N, C-alpha and C positions, 0 to 999 in steps of 0.2 A: 106359149107353154110347151114344154118338152117333158119327156119322162126319163128318169134315170134307170140305168140297167139294174135289174134285180129289185127295183123299188116300184110299187104301184102308184106312188104319189107324184104329182106334177112338180116340176122344178120352175121356180120363178127367178127371173134375172133382176138384180138390183145393184146399181153402181159398178157394173162390170163383174160382179160375182154371182155365182149361182148357189141357190140354197134349196134344200128339200122342204116342201111345204106339206105338212100333214094336217088335213082339215080337222076341225072339231067334229068328231063323230060319236054317236052313242054306242061305244064299244061294249060297255058293261051294264049300265043301269037299266032298270025296268021302267022307270018313270023320271020325270024332270026333277023330283025332289030327292032322287038318289044318285044324281050325277056326282062323280068323284073327280076332283082336280088334284093331281099330284104336283106338289110345289117343291122345286129343287133350287137351293142356293149353292153357288159354286164360285171358285176362284183358283185359277191355275190348277185344274183337276183333269188335265188331258189324259192322264193314265187311268183314271177311275170313271169318268163321266159316261162313257159308252156302256159299260156294264150296268151302271145305275139306270140309264135311260132304257136299256133293253128290258129291264125288269119292270118298267112302268108303262109299257106300250098297251097294256090291257085297259088302262084307265080312260075316262071320257075326255080328259084334257091333261096336258103336261105344260107347266109353266116353269121357266128357268130364269132366275135373276143372277147374272154374272157380274162380279165386281172387277170389271176391266182386266180380265186375264191376259197375260202376256203370251200364253201358249194357244193351243187350238181348242180350248174348252168351248167357247161360244160357237165356233165353226162346227164342231161335232154336234152340239146341242141342236143346231138348226137343221140337222139331218132328221131329227125326230119331231120337231115342233116349230111352228112359226112364232110361238109365244116366248121369244127369247129377249130379255131386256138387259141393258147395261146400267148399273147404278153404283155409286160410291158405296164403300163398305160402311154400314151403320152399326156394326156389331151383330152378334148372333141373334139377339132379341129383335133389334130394329129391322134387320134384313128379313126375318121371318114374318113380322107383322106387315112389312111392305109387300112381300110376295102373296101373302094371304089376301090383301086387298085387290091384287091384280087378277086373282083367280075368279072365274065366272060360275063355277059349280057351287052348289049348296054344301057339299062336303069337301073337306081339305085333308090331304095326306101329306104331311111334311116328310121330306126325304133329303138327306145330305148327299153330296156328290160321291162320297166314299162309302155309301151304303148300297145295299141291294135287297129288294123284296124277294124273299125266297119263293119258289114255286108253291110250296105248301101254304105259306101265308097268303099269297095271291089267291089260291083256290079257297082258302077259308073265308077271305073277305067276299069273294064271289058268292059263296054259299049263303052268307048272311044277306047279301043283296037279293039273291034269288028267292030267299024265304019271305021277303017282304017285311022283315023285322029290323032293317037297318036303322030306321028312325025311332025305334024303341029306346035307344040310348043316345046321349049327347056326345059320347066319344068312345073310342076303343083304344086299348093299349096292348102292346105285345112285347115279348122279350127280344132283346138285342144280343146277338152272339158275335163275338169278336174273333177274327182270324189273326193270330199273332205268333211269330216265330215258328211257323210251319204247322200249326194246329189250331183247332177251335178251342177257345177258352170256355169251359163249361162249369167252372166253380169260382170261388173267391168273390171279390167285389165287382168283377166285370160281368157276372152272369147270375141271375137272368136279366138284370138291369132293364126292367119294364119301362117302356116309353109310350106316353100318350101321344100318338101321331095322327090318328084318324079321328076327325071330329066335325061337328056341324059348324059351318062358318059363322053363323049368327049366335052361337052359344059358346065359342071358345076364343081365347086370347093367349098370346105368347108372352110370358113374363120371366121371372127368375132373376138371377144375378150373373152378370158377365163373368166368365165366358160360358156359363151353363144356363141355357135357355130351358124353360119349363112351360108346357102348355097346360092350361087349366080350363075347365068347362063348367057351365052352369047346368047341371043335370047328372044323371047316372052314367057310370062308365062300366063297360064290359071288358073283361080280359079275354084276349085271344090266345091260342095255345102255340102257334107256330112262329118261328123267329124272323126277325129282320137281321140280315147279315151286315157286319161292319168291318171294313178293311182299313183299320185305323192307322197302323204304323207298319211300314215295310221292314223296319229293323229297330234295334235298341237306340241307336243314335237319333233316329227320327222321333222316337217316343220321348227321349230326354229333351230334345229341342222344343217339342210341343209342351212338355211339362214346365220347362223354364218360362215359356211365353204365357201359359195359362196361370201359373202361380203369380206372375207379375201383374196380370190383369186382375186376379182375385184379390191380391193384397192391396192393390190400388183402390178397388171398390170398398174393401173393409175400412181402409184409412179414411175414405170420403164419408163413410157412414159413422165415423167416430169410434170404431172398434180399436181395442188395444191388445197387444200380444203379451201374455203373461209367461213366466218361466214354466208354468205347468203346461201351457200350450206347446212349448218347444220340447219339453222333456217327455211328457206322458202321452200326448195325442198321437205322435208318430208310432210309439210302441203299441198302443192300443189298436191303432189302425192295422198294423202288421199282424197282430194276433188275430184280429177279426177276419182279415182277408186270407191269411195262410192256414190258420188252425180252425177257427169257428166255422168259416164258410168253405173249408176243405180245399183251399187253393193248392195244397201240396199234391192233390190228385192230378193236377195239370202238369206235373213234372217240372223241368227246368223253366219253361215259360211261366208257370204258376208262381215260382219263386221270384222271378224277375218282376212280375206284376205286383206281388206283395211288397217287395222291397222298394220298388219305384213309387208305388202308391203311398207308402209310409213316408218316404223321403219328400214326396210332393206336399204332404201335410206339413212337414218340418219347414220346407222352403217357403211355403205360403206365409207362415207365421214369422219366420226369420226376416222375410222381406217386409212384412208389416212392421216389425220392430225396427228395421233399418229406416223405414220412412218416419217412424216416430222420433228416432234419434237424429234424423237429418244427416245420416252418415254420408250419403252420396254427394251432398253439397259442401261438406267440410274440407278444409285444407290441412295438410300435415304440418305439425310444428317444426320450427327450424332452429330451435336452440334447446339446450338441456333444461333451462328454466321452464320453457313452455311444454317440453316433453313431460317434466315432472308434474306440472300443474294441469296438464291436459288441455291447454289453451293454444290458440293460434295468434301470433303477433299480427296486429293490423298493418295493412299496406306493405307487407313483406314481399319483395319480388321473388319470383321463382329462381332457384339456383341455376347458375350457368352450366350448360352441359360440359362434361369433362371429356377430353380426348382419350383415345386408347393407344 
């Protein structure tokens, strides 16, 4: 065993590599029934994971499940905990239920790699534990605040965005519809006041990329459930979402970022139902017609070879 500079924890050698081993210690809880395990799922989050882990060091245990990152995500995580696991991606819901089972504490706090527990939220949770009233509730939810385009978003659909993340392991389960996981508990839930920080998108391009991916996942789920896209879903739902986000919930008070959030959110609604309609029509599998007759009839001739490429 050796010790790393500026770190009080021993370093263990494994397969020619060194990793920092932080033992399971009772950093926070007053009793065994109040131990909190912070559970972090990650994948290629080298730029976010250290900030996330630093905000979790007060807990009794940190568990990380990494979906075979190609960057230094797992390496950085091992500087903070020995409980780092590699597992194929099971989806947001499956991955969180997996990591929940790996945790040893009776209390679970779900944390994504691009999130950070604010100092105020950390202290609020500590106060609840110190009061001896943690077990009076089955779960705790708190607001999530997003940093986007150079400012904190404090209005619109993105705030307060309460998330139930802290809960008794034996009374909670992660469900929902991909890609949006939702934790539910059997018992009363208390709201905490201070926020969880979310560094979700570095720029608009990243947001639109994620929106494209999420709407594809969501439309696929709706299609499997037998849902159908109506013309009213495509015309009215996006408009109503924009009005709710920008006017009713005062997204305009967040300036230019607030406008981008409102427009992109409403477009996300449109894209989700448009992709569902695309699946219903089978558009992605159809071939273009190759004659005026088939163009007029809207049909595709059978066994028609693709046209030869033309030179330029």
